[in-house]
N, C-alpha and C positions, 0 to 999 in steps of 0.2 A: 764462596766455599759452601758446599751443600751441608745440610743439618748433619750432624753425627749422633750416634746412639749416646745416650748418656753413659757415661762410665768410661768412654774412649780416651786414652791419654796420647796426645801426639808428642812426639820427640821435639825437644828444642832444636833451633837452628844448628847449635853446636854439635848436638847429638846425631841430628840429620846428615851433617856434613861428615861426621866420623863414620857413619853407616856407608855413606856413598864412597869415601875414600877406601874403606875395608872392601867393598864389593868390587871397586875398580882394580885393587891391588890383587885380588884372587886371580891366578892364573887361569883356572877352570871355569871362570864366570866372565867370559870376554863379552862385552855389550855387543849387539847387533849394530851394524852400519845401516844406514837409511835404505841401501840396495837391497840388503838382506831382509829388511821388515817389509819391502815391496813385494819379496817372494814368499813370505809367510802365508800359508792357507790354513783355514780353520780345519780341525780333523773331523768335526761333526758339523753338519748343517743343522740349524735350528729350525723349528716349525714343521709344518707338514712337507712330507717329500713331494718331489714335482710329479705332476701327473704325466700321462703319456702323450698329452697333446692333441689326442684324438676325441676328447670329450668336452662337453660345455657345460657349465654350471647354469641351472635354471631354477625358477621357483615354480613348482607345480602343486595343484590342490588334488588330493587322491581321496577317495572314498575312505573313511575310517576301517571299514570291514577289510578292504583290500590291504592296506598297510598293516593292520594286526595280523592279517594271515602271513604275510612275508616276515614280519617281525617275530612271529611265533616258530618260524623256522630256523631261527638262530642267527648267529653272526654271519655276515656276507649278504644280507638280505636285499641291500641295495643293488649289489652286482647280480643276484638272481632276478631281480625286477628288471634290471637293464637287459639281461639276457631274455627275458619273456618278451620285453618289447622289441629287441632285435630280432626275434625269430618271427614275430608278427610282421614286422617291417618286410623281411626277406620273403615271406609267404605271400605278401601282396604283389611282389614283383613279378 
């Protein structure tokens, strides 16, 4: 059993049985079946949203003055940097 915070009072087995019996007797609180639990989906995804799938993550060392210039233009600087690189690639074609 995991460590509990100090001051936590756990119910006795008799109290736990009484709580469970009361919950099962409540007609508005019908427990899910195993099949219903398999269909449950979380409302929100945790973590970063999925990307478009068209980008790859790399590690790149860029001069400080270049990064500072892009960061100075505010949020979205990485997208703007990507747009500049993309326009250069298109100009080379």
